[in-house]
C-alpha positions in Angstrom: 6.3 -15.0 -32.2 5.1 -13.4 -29.0 1.4 -13.3 -28.3 -0.8 -11.0 -26.3 -1.7 -13.6 -23.7 0.8 -12.2 -21.3 -1.1 -8.9 -21.5 -4.3 -10.4 -20.3 -2.5 -12.2 -17.4 -1.0 -8.9 -16.3 -4.2 -7.0 -16.6 -6.1 -9.6 -14.6 -3.5 -9.1 -11.8 -3.9 -5.3 -11.8 -7.0 -4.9 -9.5 -1.2 25.1 -17.6 -2.2 26.7 -16.6 -5.4 28.3 -18.1 -5.5 31.2 -20.4 -7.2 33.2 -17.7 -8.0 32.9 -14.0 -11.6 34.1 -13.6 -12.7 34.1 -10.0 -16.4 33.8 -10.6 -18.3 30.6 -10.1 -21.8 29.7 -11.4 -24.1 27.2 -9.9 -27.7 26.1 -10.7 -27.8 23.5 -8.0 -29.9 23.5 -4.9 -28.2 23.0 -1.6 -29.4 21.3 1.6 -31.3 23.6 4.0 -28.9 25.1 6.5 -25.8 23.7 4.8 -24.9 26.7 2.7 -25.0 26.9 -1.1 -23.0 24.4 -3.1 -20.6 27.2 -4.2 -20.1 28.2 -0.6 -19.2 24.6 0.3 -16.8 24.4 -2.6 -15.1 27.7 -1.8 -14.7 26.7 1.8 -13.1 23.4 0.8 -10.5 25.0 -1.4 -9.8 28.0 0.8 -6.1 28.0 1.6 -5.4 25.2 -0.8 -2.0 25.6 -2.4 -3.0 25.2 -6.0 -5.5 26.3 -8.6 -8.8 24.5 -9.1 -11.2 24.1 -12.1 -14.5 22.3 -11.9 -17.5 21.4 -14.0 -20.1 19.0 -12.9 -23.6 17.9 -13.9 -26.4 15.6 -12.7 -27.3 13.9 -15.9 -30.7 12.9 -14.6 -31.8 16.1 -12.8 -29.9 18.6 -15.0 -28.3 20.4 -12.1 -24.9 21.9 -12.9 -22.0 23.5 -11.1 -19.0 25.4 -12.6 -15.9 26.9 -11.2 -13.8 28.2 -14.0 -15.3 25.4 -16.0 -15.0 27.0 -19.4 -11.4 28.0 -19.0 -8.7 26.0 -20.7 -6.3 23.8 -18.7 -3.7 21.2 -19.2 -5.0 17.6 -19.6 -2.3 15.1 -18.9 -3.8 11.7 -19.5 -7.4 12.9 -19.5 -6.9 13.7 -23.2 -7.0 10.0 -23.7 -10.8 10.2 -23.6 -10.7 12.1 -26.9 -8.2 9.7 -28.4 -10.4 6.7 -27.4 -13.5 8.4 -28.9 -11.7 9.0 -32.2 -10.5 5.4 -32.4 -14.1 4.2 -32.1 -15.2 6.7 -34.7 -12.5 5.6 -37.2 -13.3 1.9 -36.6 -17.0 2.7 -37.3 -16.0 4.3 -40.5 -13.8 1.4 -41.5 -10.6 3.4 -41.6 -9.0 1.3 -39.0 -9.8 -2.1 -37.4 -9.6 -3.4 -33.9 -7.5 -6.4 -35.0 -4.9 -4.3 -36.9 -1.6 -5.7 -35.8 1.0 -3.5 -33.9 4.6 -4.6 -33.2 6.2 -3.2 -30.1 9.8 -1.9 -30.7 12.3 -0.2 -28.5 11.7 3.1 -30.4 8.0 2.9 -29.7 8.3 2.4 -25.9 7.5 5.4 -23.7 8.2 5.6 -20.0 5.8 6.6 -17.3 2.5 4.9 -16.5 1.6 1.5 -18.0 3.1 -1.9 -18.6 4.1 -2.1 -22.3 7.4 -0.5 -21.6 8.4 -3.8 -19.8 7.5 -6.0 -22.7 10.1 -7.6 -25.1 10.8 -5.9 -28.3 8.9 -7.6 -31.1 5.9 -8.4 -29.0 2.8 -8.2 -31.2 -0.6 -6.8 -30.0 -3.6 -5.4 -31.8 -5.2 -2.0 -31.8 -8.0 -3.0 -29.4 -5.5 -4.2 -26.8 -3.6 -1.0 -27.1 -6.7 1.1 -26.6 -7.8 -0.9 -23.5 -4.3 -0.5 -22.0 -4.4 3.2 -22.8 -7.5 3.6 -20.6 -7.4 0.8 -18.1 -3.8 1.3 -16.9 -3.2 4.6 -18.6 -0.4 3.1 -20.6 1.7 5.8 -22.2 3.3 3.5 -24.8 -0.2 2.2 -25.8 -1.4 5.8 -26.1 1.3 6.6 -28.6 0.6 3.4 -30.5 -3.1 4.4 -30.8 -2.1 7.9 -31.9 0.1 6.5 -34.6 -3.0 4.7 -35.9 -5.6 7.5 -35.6 -3.5 10.7 -36.0 -3.4 13.7 -33.8 -5.0 16.0 -36.3 -7.8 13.5 -36.8 -8.5 13.6 -33.0 -8.8 17.3 -33.1 -11.0 17.3 -36.2 -13.4 14.8 -34.7 -13.6 16.8 -31.5 -14.3 20.0 -33.6 -17.1 18.1 -35.4 -18.7 17.4 -32.0 -18.5 21.1 -31.1 -15.8 20.3 -28.5 -13.3 22.8 -29.8 -11.6 23.2 -26.4 -10.4 19.5 -26.6 -7.1 19.4 -28.4 -4.2 16.8 -28.4 -0.9 18.5 -29.2 1.5 15.6 -29.7 2.4 12.1 -28.7 3.7 11.6 -25.1 7.4 12.4 -25.1 7.1 14.3 -28.4 6.5 13.6 -32.0 3.5 13.6 -34.3 2.7 17.2 -33.5 -0.8 18.4 -34.5 -1.6 21.6 -36.3 -2.8 23.0 -33.1 0.7 22.6 -31.6 2.0 25.3 -34.0 0.1 27.9 -31.9 2.7 29.1 -29.4 0.0 29.4 -26.7 -0.8 25.7 -27.1 2.8 24.6 -26.5 2.3 25.7 -22.9 -0.2 22.9 -22.4 2.1 20.0 -23.2 0.2 16.9 -24.3 -3.2 18.5 -24.6 -5.6 21.1 -23.6 -9.3 21.1 -22.5 -12.0 22.8 -20.5 -13.7 20.9 -17.7 -17.1 21.7 -19.2 -16.3 20.1 -22.6 -14.7 17.1 -21.0 -18.0 16.5 -19.1 -19.9 17.0 -22.3 -17.8 14.3 -24.0 -18.5 11.7 -21.3 -22.1 12.8 -21.2 -22.4 11.9 -24.9 -20.9 8.5 -24.1 -23.3 7.9 -21.3 -26.3 8.9 -23.4 -25.3 6.7 -26.3 -24.7 9.7 -28.6 -21.0 9.3 -29.4 -20.3 7.3 -32.6 -23.2 4.8 -31.9 -25.2 3.5 -28.9 -23.1 0.3 -28.9 -19.8 2.2 -29.2 -20.8 4.6 -26.4 -21.7 1.7 -24.1 -18.3 0.0 -24.7 -16.4 3.2 -24.0 -18.2 3.6 -20.7 -17.5 -0.1 -19.9 -13.8 0.5 -20.5 -13.8 3.5 -18.2 -15.5 1.5 -15.5 -12.5 -0.9 -15.6 -9.8 1.6 -15.3 -7.5 1.0 -12.3 -6.7 4.5 -10.9 -9.4 5.2 -8.4 -7.6 7.6 -6.1 -9.6 10.7 -7.1 -13.3 10.8 -7.6 -13.6 7.0 -7.2 -11.8 6.8 -3.9 -13.6 4.8 -1.3 -16.7 4.3 -3.4 -18.4 1.0 -2.7 -19.0 -1.6 -5.4 -22.6 -0.6 -5.3 -21.8 2.8 -6.7 -20.0 2.3 -10.0 -17.6 4.9 -11.3 -16.5 5.4 -15.0 -13.5 7.7 -15.0 -10.1 8.7 -16.4 -7.5 10.4 -14.4 -4.4 12.4 -15.2 -1.2 13.3 -13.4 1.9 15.4 -13.8 4.3 16.7 -11.1 2.2 19.6 -9.8 -1.0 18.6 -11.6 -3.9 16.2 -10.9 -7.2 15.7 -12.7 -10.1 13.3 -12.9 -13.0 13.1 -15.3 -15.8 10.7 -14.8 -19.4 9.7 -13.9 -20.4 8.5 -10.4 -23.6 6.4 -10.5 -25.2 7.5 -7.3 -28.7 6.7 -6.1 -29.6 10.4 -6.6 -28.5 10.6 -10.2 -25.5 10.1 -12.5 -23.1 12.8 -11.5 -20.6 13.6 -14.2 -17.7 15.8 -13.2 -14.3 17.0 -14.3 -12.0 18.4 -11.6 -8.6 19.9 -12.5 -5.9 21.0 -10.1 -2.7 22.6 -11.1 0.3 24.7 -9.8 0.5 22.7 -6.5 3.6 23.3 -4.4 3.9 19.6 -3.5 5.2 17.0 -5.9 4.2 13.5 -4.7 3.3 10.4 -6.7 1.2 8.6 -4.1 -2.4 8.4 -3.1 -1.8 11.0 -0.4 -1.0 13.6 -3.0 -2.9 16.8 -1.9 -4.4 17.1 -5.3 -5.9 13.7 -5.2 -7.2 14.3 -1.7 -8.8 17.5 -2.8 -10.4 15.9 -5.9 -11.9 13.2 -3.6 -13.2 15.9 -1.2 -14.7 18.0 -4.0 -16.3 15.0 -5.6 -18.1 14.2 -2.4 -19.4 17.7 -2.1 -20.6 17.7 -5.7 -22.4 14.4 -5.3 -24.2 15.7 -2.3 -24.9 19.2 -3.7 -26.1 18.0 -7.2 -28.0 14.9 -6.0 -31.8 15.0 -6.7 
């Protein structure tokens, strides 16, 4: 019988458009004297950019906020995995599932795209906790579907609703199957894997950071997992080790997104940046969407810092 030891070896080696396009932006953040308002700096940064941008950010210590279409709904790509992770922790706390529940990898369960489980031999056995860590740390698509098989798509949406996060909806498994009730709405089919608003994504990670999601211990573990994720080409790009980042990114052909917390000296800056409808399709760190996310994250850190 195969074991999960190979997983840990590999891990150790791994260092829709919205319903509307409102043009207004709101900001309750002070700006540096002489540097223009935070909104002016954001607008100047995205002027001429070939794509649409949605932003919500908040200094969790100072309370300053910034929003650009932050309450509109967008596609999620892999950022919906935040809601899936939270639901898994919730169900474990309720005793409905257990971290050591065994999962056998089969050819039918493998899903291409990001991750490593697709390369493993059929019959490899892992547990639920390993699948969840892979879902976040290397954004493993096969692991995501395995976790969804355990927790259920409708249960993810019901848990988000119970938190007041009604914009966060998973529609189906990656590649199709296990469609949620929300997927029956023809409008939701346009979002693919999931839908969200940047504002509510920030609210979800804020609850984690404040120890308010499931339990203080569960919240802390979720943040720790997000700090270990391997894709740092967006808001975490170039940040020194002295400035931790807990984040989850998402990517599709013309879409890039990043949601996370940057632990700066001037406060914990939580942000969700979504970019869609880009003209360029490129799967590398020079993708213009990733470069823009990094640029915007720097402006937000500066503008929202205490």
